[in-house]
C-alpha positions in Angstrom: 49.0 112.2 94.6 50.3 109.8 97.2 48.0 108.7 99.6 48.3 107.1 103.2 46.4 105.8 105.8 47.2 106.2 109.5 45.9 104.9 112.9 46.6 107.8 115.2 45.7 106.7 118.6 43.1 104.9 117.6 41.8 107.6 114.7 41.9 106.7 111.5 43.0 109.4 109.1 43.9 109.7 105.6 46.9 111.8 104.7 47.5 113.0 100.9 50.2 114.8 99.3 48.7 117.4 97.1 51.3 119.1 94.9 53.7 120.4 97.3 51.4 120.3 100.4 49.6 117.9 102.9 45.7 117.1 103.3 44.4 115.4 106.3 40.8 113.8 106.2 38.4 111.6 108.2 36.6 109.1 105.7 33.2 108.0 107.1 31.7 104.4 106.6 29.5 105.8 103.4 33.0 107.1 101.8 32.4 110.8 102.4 35.7 112.5 103.7 35.9 115.4 105.9 38.7 117.7 106.6 40.8 116.4 109.9 41.7 120.3 110.4 45.4 119.0 111.0 48.1 121.1 109.3 51.3 119.6 107.9 54.0 121.7 107.2 54.6 121.1 103.7 58.4 120.3 104.4 57.7 117.2 106.4 58.9 114.1 104.5 56.6 111.0 104.2 59.3 109.2 106.4 58.8 111.5 109.1 54.8 111.8 109.0 54.2 109.1 112.0 56.8 111.1 114.4 55.1 114.5 113.4 51.6 113.1 113.9 52.8 111.4 117.1 54.1 114.6 118.3 51.0 117.2 117.4 48.3 114.4 118.4 50.0 113.2 121.7 46.8 114.2 123.6 45.1 111.3 122.1 47.4 108.7 123.3 46.2 106.3 126.1 47.5 103.1 127.5 45.4 101.4 125.1 46.3 103.3 122.2 50.3 104.6 122.8 51.2 104.6 119.0 50.8 106.3 115.7 50.9 103.4 113.0 50.7 103.5 109.1 48.1 101.2 107.7 49.0 99.6 104.5 46.8 100.2 101.6 46.4 98.7 98.5 
């Protein structure tokens, strides 16, 4: 399973590739996860995630937070 972390217009989200589908989560400070409720079509490729997230979450954008950025995790 591949795991990714994104800053989507100042909202941190975890995205996992589970078999042939994507799952999205928010993670609290105590480590508990809850669904982010964002559906990502299975045909979206890893390299296209940031653009897809920017397209569907553009309402969250502001002058202060104008971009979707992948956060490197170890």
